[in-house]
C-alpha positions in Angstrom: 28.1 18.8 18.1 24.5 18.4 17.0 23.9 19.8 13.5 21.6 22.9 13.4 18.3 21.8 12.1 17.9 25.2 10.4 20.3 23.8 7.8 17.5 21.7 6.5 14.5 22.9 4.5 11.4 21.2 5.9 8.8 20.9 3.2 5.3 20.2 4.4 3.8 17.2 2.6 7.1 16.1 1.3 7.4 12.4 0.5 9.0 11.8 4.0 6.8 14.1 6.0 3.5 12.9 4.5 4.6 9.2 4.4 3.0 8.4 1.1 4.7 6.9 -1.9 4.2 9.9 -4.2 6.7 12.7 -4.3 4.8 15.7 -2.9 7.8 18.0 -3.4 7.0 17.6 -7.1 3.3 17.2 -6.8 2.0 19.1 -3.7 -0.9 17.4 -2.0 -4.1 19.4 -1.4 -4.8 20.3 2.3 -8.3 19.2 3.0 -10.1 21.5 5.5 -13.6 20.0 5.5 -15.7 17.3 3.8 -19.4 16.8 3.0 -21.1 14.1 1.2 -18.9 13.2 -1.8 -16.9 16.4 -1.8 -13.6 17.5 -0.2 -13.0 21.2 0.4 -9.4 22.3 0.2 -7.6 25.2 1.8 -7.2 27.0 -1.5 -10.9 27.0 -2.2 -11.4 24.0 -4.4 -14.4 21.7 -3.9 -13.2 18.3 -5.1 -15.7 15.8 -6.3 -14.4 12.5 -5.1 -15.1 10.1 -7.9 -12.9 7.4 -6.4 -14.0 7.2 -2.7 -10.4 7.9 -1.9 -9.1 4.5 -3.1 -12.4 2.7 -3.2 -12.7 3.3 0.6 -15.2 6.1 1.5 -18.3 4.2 0.3 -20.7 6.2 2.6 -19.2 9.5 1.8 -17.6 11.8 4.3 -20.1 12.9 6.9 -22.3 9.9 8.0 -23.5 10.9 11.4 -24.5 7.4 12.5 -21.0 6.1 11.9 -19.5 9.1 13.7 -21.7 8.5 16.6 -20.8 4.8 16.8 -17.1 5.7 16.9 -17.6 8.3 19.6 -19.6 6.0 21.8 -17.0 3.3 21.5 -14.2 5.8 22.3 -16.0 6.8 25.5 -16.7 3.2 26.5 -13.7 1.1 25.6 -11.2 3.0 23.4 -8.5 0.3 23.4 -7.4 -2.9 25.1 -4.7 -5.3 24.2 -6.0 -7.9 21.7 -3.8 -10.6 23.2 -5.2 -10.2 26.7 -8.8 -9.1 26.1 -11.7 -9.1 23.7 -14.4 -6.5 23.1 -18.0 -6.7 22.1 -17.4 -4.4 19.2 -14.8 -6.8 17.7 -16.8 -9.9 18.5 -19.9 -8.4 16.8 -18.0 -7.4 13.7 -16.4 -10.8 13.4 -19.8 -12.4 13.7 -21.3 -10.1 11.1 -18.5 -10.9 8.6 -18.8 -14.7 9.1 -22.6 -14.5 8.8 -22.3 -12.4 5.6 -20.8 -15.4 3.8 -23.9 -17.6 4.4 -21.8 -20.2 6.3 -19.0 -20.4 3.8 -16.4 -18.8 6.1 -16.1 -19.9 9.8 -13.8 -17.4 11.5 -12.6 -13.8 11.1 -9.4 -12.1 12.1 -9.6 -8.3 12.3 -6.6 -6.2 11.2 -5.7 -2.6 10.4 -5.0 -2.4 6.7 -5.3 -4.4 3.5 -1.5 -5.1 3.3 -1.5 -6.3 6.9 -4.5 -8.6 6.2 -2.8 -10.1 3.2 0.3 -10.8 5.3 -2.0 -12.5 7.9 -3.6 -14.6 5.1 -0.2 -15.9 4.0 0.7 -16.8 7.5 -2.6 -18.5 8.1 -2.2 -20.6 4.9 1.3 -21.6 5.8 0.3 -22.5 9.4 -2.6 -24.5 8.2 -0.4 -27.0 6.4 2.1 -27.1 9.3 -0.8 -28.0 11.6 -2.1 -31.0 9.6 -1.8 -34.5 11.2 1.0 -35.2 8.7 2.6 -31.7 8.5 3.3 -30.4 5.0 6.0 -27.9 6.0 7.4 -27.7 2.4 4.3 -25.7 1.3 5.6 -22.2 1.3 5.3 -21.1 -2.3 2.5 -18.8 -3.6 1.4 -18.6 -7.2 -0.1 -15.2 -8.1 -0.8 -13.4 -11.3 0.9 -11.0 -13.7 -0.2 -7.5 -13.0 -1.3 -8.2 -9.5 -1.2 -5.8 -6.6 -1.7 -7.1 -3.0 -0.2 -4.4 -0.9 2.9 -2.4 0.1 4.4 -4.5 2.9 7.2 -6.9 2.1 5.1 -10.1 2.2 2.4 -8.5 0.1 5.0 -7.1 -2.3 6.2 -10.7 -2.8 2.8 -11.5 -4.3 2.5 -8.4 -6.4 3.7 -7.6 -9.9 3.3 -3.8 -9.9 6.9 -3.2 -10.8 6.8 0.6 -10.2 6.2 0.0 -6.5 8.0 -3.4 -6.2 11.3 -3.1 -8.0 12.9 -0.5 -5.5 12.6 -3.2 -2.8 13.3 -6.4 -4.7 16.4 -7.2 -2.7 14.3 -7.3 0.5 11.5 -9.5 -1.0 11.1 -13.2 -0.6 11.4 -15.2 -3.8 8.8 -17.8 -2.8 6.3 -16.7 -5.4 5.7 -17.0 -9.1 3.2 -15.6 -11.5 0.8 -16.9 -14.2 -1.2 -14.9 -16.7 -4.1 -12.8 -15.4 -7.6 -13.2 -16.8 -7.8 -10.2 -19.1 -10.2 -10.4 -22.0 -8.8 -7.1 -23.3 -5.1 -7.9 -23.4 -4.8 -11.7 -22.8 -7.6 -13.3 -24.9 -6.4 -14.3 -28.4 -8.2 -13.4 -31.6 -10.8 -16.0 -32.4 -10.5 -17.5 -28.9 -13.8 -17.9 -27.2 -14.2 -17.4 -23.4 -14.4 -21.1 -22.6 -11.1 -21.8 -24.5 -9.4 -18.9 -22.9 -10.4 -20.0 -19.4 -9.2 -23.6 -20.2 -5.8 -22.2 -21.4 -5.4 -20.2 -18.2 -6.3 -23.2 -16.1 -3.7 -25.3 -17.9 -1.1 -22.6 -17.4 -1.8 -22.7 -13.6 -1.6 -26.5 -13.7 1.7 -26.4 -15.5 3.0 -23.9 -12.9 2.1 -26.2 -10.0 4.1 -29.0 -11.8 7.0 -26.7 -12.5 7.3 -25.6 -8.8 6.4 -29.0 -7.4 2.8 -29.5 -6.2 4.0 -30.4 -2.7 5.6 -27.0 -2.4 2.7 -24.8 -3.3 0.7 -23.3 -0.5 -1.9 -21.3 -2.4 -3.0 -19.5 -5.5 -3.7 -15.8 -4.7 -5.8 -13.5 -6.8 -7.9 -10.4 -6.7 -11.4 -11.4 -7.5 -11.7 -8.3 -9.7 -8.4 -6.6 -10.5 -7.6 -3.5 -8.6 -5.4 -0.5 -9.1 -2.5 -2.1 -11.0 -4.7 -4.0 -13.5 -7.5 -1.5 -13.7 -10.6 -3.5 -12.9 -9.6 -6.6 -14.9 -12.8 -8.7 -14.9 -12.9 -12.5 -14.5 -14.7 -14.4 -17.3 -17.5 -16.8 -16.4 -16.0 -20.0 -15.2 -12.5 -18.6 -14.6 -12.4 -18.9 -10.8 -14.1 -22.3 -10.6 -11.4 -23.6 -13.0 -8.6 -22.1 -11.0 -10.0 -23.6 -7.8 -10.3 -27.0 -9.4 -6.6 -26.9 -10.1 -5.8 -25.9 -6.5 -8.0 -28.7 -5.2 -6.3 -31.2 -7.6 -3.0 -30.5 -5.8 -4.5 -29.8 -2.3 -3.5 -26.2 -2.3 -5.6 -23.2 -1.1 -7.4 -20.5 -3.0 -6.9 -17.0 -1.4 -9.0 -14.2 -2.8 -8.0 -10.6 -2.2 -11.0 -8.4 -2.1 -9.5 -5.5 -0.3 -10.4 -3.1 -3.1 -13.2 -4.9 -4.9 -15.1 -6.3 -1.9 -17.6 -5.2 0.7 -20.2 -4.2 -1.9 -18.0 -2.4 -4.4 -19.0 -4.6 -7.3 -22.7 -5.0 -6.4 -22.6 -7.9 -4.0 -21.1 -7.8 -0.5 -18.4 -10.2 -1.6 -17.2 -10.2 -5.2 -16.8 -14.0 -5.2 -20.6 -14.3 -4.8 -20.8 -13.5 -8.6 -18.2 -16.0 -9.6 -19.6 -19.4 -8.5 -16.6 -20.0 -6.3 -15.8 -19.9 -2.6 -12.3 -19.2 -1.4 -10.5 -20.9 1.4 -9.2 -17.6 2.7 -10.8 -14.2 2.0 -9.2 -10.8 2.6 -11.3 -7.6 2.8 -10.5 -4.0 3.7 -11.0 -0.5 2.4 -14.8 -0.2 2.2 -15.2 -2.4 5.3 -14.8 0.7 7.5 -15.6 3.2 4.7 -12.6 5.3 5.8 -14.0 6.1 9.3 -11.4 3.9 10.8 -8.4 1.8 9.5 -9.7 -1.7 9.4 -9.5 -4.9 7.4 -10.2 -8.6 8.0 -9.2 -12.1 7.0 -11.8 -14.9 6.9 -11.1 -18.6 6.8 -13.2 -21.6 6.1 -13.9 -24.6 8.2 -11.0 -26.6 6.7 -8.5 -24.2 8.2 -10.4 -23.9 11.5 -10.3 -27.7 11.8 -6.6 -27.9 11.3 -6.0 -25.4 14.1 -8.5 -27.1 16.4 -7.2 -30.6 15.9 -3.6 -29.7 16.2 -4.2 -27.8 19.5 -1.6 -25.3 18.4 -2.1 -21.6 18.1 -1.4 -19.0 15.4 2.0 -17.3 15.9 0.9 -13.8 15.1 -0.2 -10.7 16.9 -0.2 -6.9 16.3 -0.9 -4.0 18.6 -4.0 -2.7 16.8 -5.6 -6.0 15.8 -9.4 -6.1 16.5 -9.3 -2.4 17.6 -12.6 -1.6 19.2 -13.1 1.8 17.6 -12.3 0.4 14.2 -14.6 -2.5 14.8 -17.4 -0.3 15.9 -17.1 1.9 12.9 -16.9 -1.0 10.4 -19.9 -2.7 12.0 -22.0 0.4 11.8 -21.0 1.0 8.1 -22.0 -2.5 7.2 -25.3 -2.3 9.1 -26.1 0.9 7.1 -25.3 -0.8 3.8 -27.5 -3.7 4.7 -30.4 -1.8 6.3 -30.6 0.8 3.5 -30.4 -1.8 0.8 -27.4 0.0 -0.7 -26.2 -2.9 -2.8 -29.2 -2.6 -5.0 -28.4 1.0 -5.5 -24.7 0.1 -6.3 -25.9 -2.2 -9.0 -28.3 0.2 -10.6 -26.0 3.2 -10.4 -23.1 1.1 -11.5 -24.9 0.0 -14.6 -25.7 3.6 -15.3 -22.2 4.8 -14.7 -20.8 2.1 -17.1 -23.2 3.0 -19.8 -22.5 6.8 -19.6 -18.7 6.3 -19.5 -18.8 4.1 -22.6 -21.1 6.6 -24.4 -19.0 9.6 -23.6 -15.4 8.4 -23.5 -15.1 5.2 -25.6 -15.4 7.1 -28.9 -12.4 9.2 -27.9 -9.4 8.1 -30.1 -7.1 7.2 -27.2 -9.5 5.4 -24.9 -8.8 1.7 -25.5 -11.2 0.0 -23.0 -13.7 0.8 -20.3 -14.5 -2.1 -18.0 -16.0 -2.7 -14.6 -18.9 -3.8 -12.5 -21.0 -2.1 -9.8 -19.4 1.1 -8.8 -15.9 -0.1 -9.8 -14.8 1.0 -13.3 -11.6 1.6 -15.1 -10.7 3.6 -18.3 -7.5 2.4 -20.1 -5.6 4.6 -22.6 -3.7 3.5 -25.7 -2.0 5.1 -28.6 -3.7 2.8 -31.1 -7.0 1.1 -30.5 -6.1 -1.7 -32.9 -2.6 -2.6 -31.5 -3.6 -1.5 -27.9 -0.1 0.0 -27.6 0.3 1.8 -24.3 1.6 5.3 -24.0 5.3 5.7 -23.0 5.8 5.2 -19.3 8.0 8.4 -19.1 5.1 10.5 -20.4 3.3 9.9 -17.1 -0.1 10.2 -18.8 -2.0 8.9 -15.8 -0.4 11.6 -13.6 -1.2 14.3 -16.1 -4.9 13.3 -16.1 -5.0 13.2 -12.3 -3.3 16.6 -11.9 -5.7 18.2 -14.3 -8.6 16.7 -12.6 -7.6 18.1 -9.3 -7.0 21.6 -10.6 -9.4 24.5 -10.5 -12.1 24.4 -13.1 -12.2 20.6 -13.1 -12.1 19.6 -9.4 -12.6 15.9 -9.7 -10.4 13.2 -8.1 -9.6 10.3 -10.5 -7.6 7.3 -9.2 -4.7 7.3 -11.6 -2.5 4.3 -12.0 -0.2 2.6 -14.5 1.5 -0.7 -15.0 -1.4 -2.5 -16.6 0.7 -3.4 -19.6 4.1 -4.5 -18.2 4.2 -3.4 -14.6 5.4 0.1 -15.7 3.5 1.3 -18.8 -0.2 1.0 -19.4 -2.1 4.1 -18.2 -5.6 4.0 -16.7 -7.7 5.5 -14.0 -10.4 4.1 -11.8 -13.8 5.6 -11.1 -15.3 4.1 -8.0 -17.5 6.7 -6.3 -19.3 6.4 -2.9 -22.3 4.2 -2.8 -24.5 7.2 -2.0 -24.1 8.8 -5.5 -27.2 9.9 -7.3 -27.9 9.8 -11.0 -27.1 13.5 -11.2 -23.8 12.8 -9.4 -22.9 10.2 -12.0 -23.7 12.6 -14.8 -21.5 15.2 -13.2 -18.7 12.6 -12.7 -18.8 11.5 -16.3 -18.9 15.1 -17.7 -16.0 16.3 -15.6 -14.0 13.2 -16.5 -14.6 13.7 -20.2 -13.4 17.3 -20.0 -10.3 16.2 -18.2 -9.5 13.7 -20.9 -10.3 16.0 -23.8 -8.3 18.9 -22.5 -5.3 16.8 -21.4 -5.0 15.3 -24.9 -5.6 18.7 -26.5 -2.7 20.1 -24.6 -0.5 17.1 -25.2 -1.1 17.5 -28.9 0.6 20.9 -28.8 3.7 19.6 -26.9 7.1 18.6 -28.4 6.8 15.0 -27.1 3.6 14.4 -29.1 5.6 14.4 -32.4 7.5 11.3 -31.2 4.4 9.6 -30.0 2.6 10.3 -33.3 5.5 8.8 -35.2 5.3 5.6 -33.2 1.5 5.5 -33.7 2.1 5.7 -37.5 4.6 2.9 -37.3 2.1 0.8 -35.3 -0.6 1.5 -37.9 1.6 0.3 -40.8 2.4 -2.9 -38.8 -1.3 -3.5 -38.4 -1.9 -3.3 -42.1 1.2 -5.3 -43.1 0.8 -8.3 -40.8 -2.6 -9.5 -42.3 -1.2 -9.1 -45.8 1.9 -11.1 -44.9 -0.2 -13.8 -43.3 -2.2 -14.1 -46.5 0.9 -14.4 -48.7 2.3 -17.1 -46.3 -0.9 -19.0 -46.5 -0.7 -19.1 -50.3 
């Protein structure tokens, strides 16, 4: 007999009903009733200032009439057709735009539905490229990525990532054909007294050593976020880092795949983040801001080297998905990108980004538990530590990033901060991202910084009154003693 469904309590926005990774039984999600500009209006009367563009997605805000019109027109014309049987003008135009946006560096584009999906396509394209060579290199199936990376939530993307909070529950399902080298992190990875050039050289040697450890003939590609995303908190590459990494890849005939799902499409001040790094990838992945949230869309671009291997082999690409090159998504994304280009928004991103960075550092960096503020364009992160000298993270179980986010969303603050953790070891290491829409004004930036500062100040004031703070304070005192003892011990040893 069928079980009576009334035996079950159905909780709206529970983890299963909502389909998101957070537990909404513990942290109920706000029900958004309307949006305007950079604000989201909830059913309980809050007007949330979106300082994160969702997740670095809604770069044009929430009510761009031109994009809405483009989507409706496409819906009324060709709403959908099977991508394996047909092509549409909207998809062709978007692919052309993307290729042209690279000034000839990329040759073809594949349109997908999400960042994770696009990363999966990039891996399959890389593997297929080596299989299609005149002398097939079928052993190349290993991918080298970086500590602290995040490349998406699907199984192939999880293989690349190192965000343990999201990866470890599924480790038994994940392929083991990846390994990690150190990320480029001047805040946590650069040694005392080590200049940028020496640090980059050390990282390049580490990558070279990893190629040799795995076997160069087995490595398919080195995969990296051009600017670190949610897991690493806007970790910025040093000058010369990516050219050095690509030189190692070319030494062993492997590919360089850059993941710009979060940092790309204008977010850091140029349409493609790699344009600021004196490097060109073999495969480029973009998403999020590509469609600005008006439609789910992402893309993979490949250079002429990969195109040539496909053309000469005469073989196809064994891949296909129902919503690839979706015409409505393509129409939305193309209009978004045309607006960004025609309104010269990237110049605004650079100027407002510089202003945002300056104001964040002025207002938040003097706070005792703010360890670092880093970013570029309208893509910034604030990292929290118990001790600025030791850079010790707060305990993972404290859930500091969640406390900050929850307070921000509450009445009286009403600001969305993109909270994350794992920047230290995949679990601990609290930070949040501030990546507002490209349409922000100077007054908007001032409001974002002031609301953010109040969230941080009031969260730590309340924490200071809690029972758990005594334990944290004790650990901070121990860390402080160690900081004082180590230099003295080193001096004694030197004598």
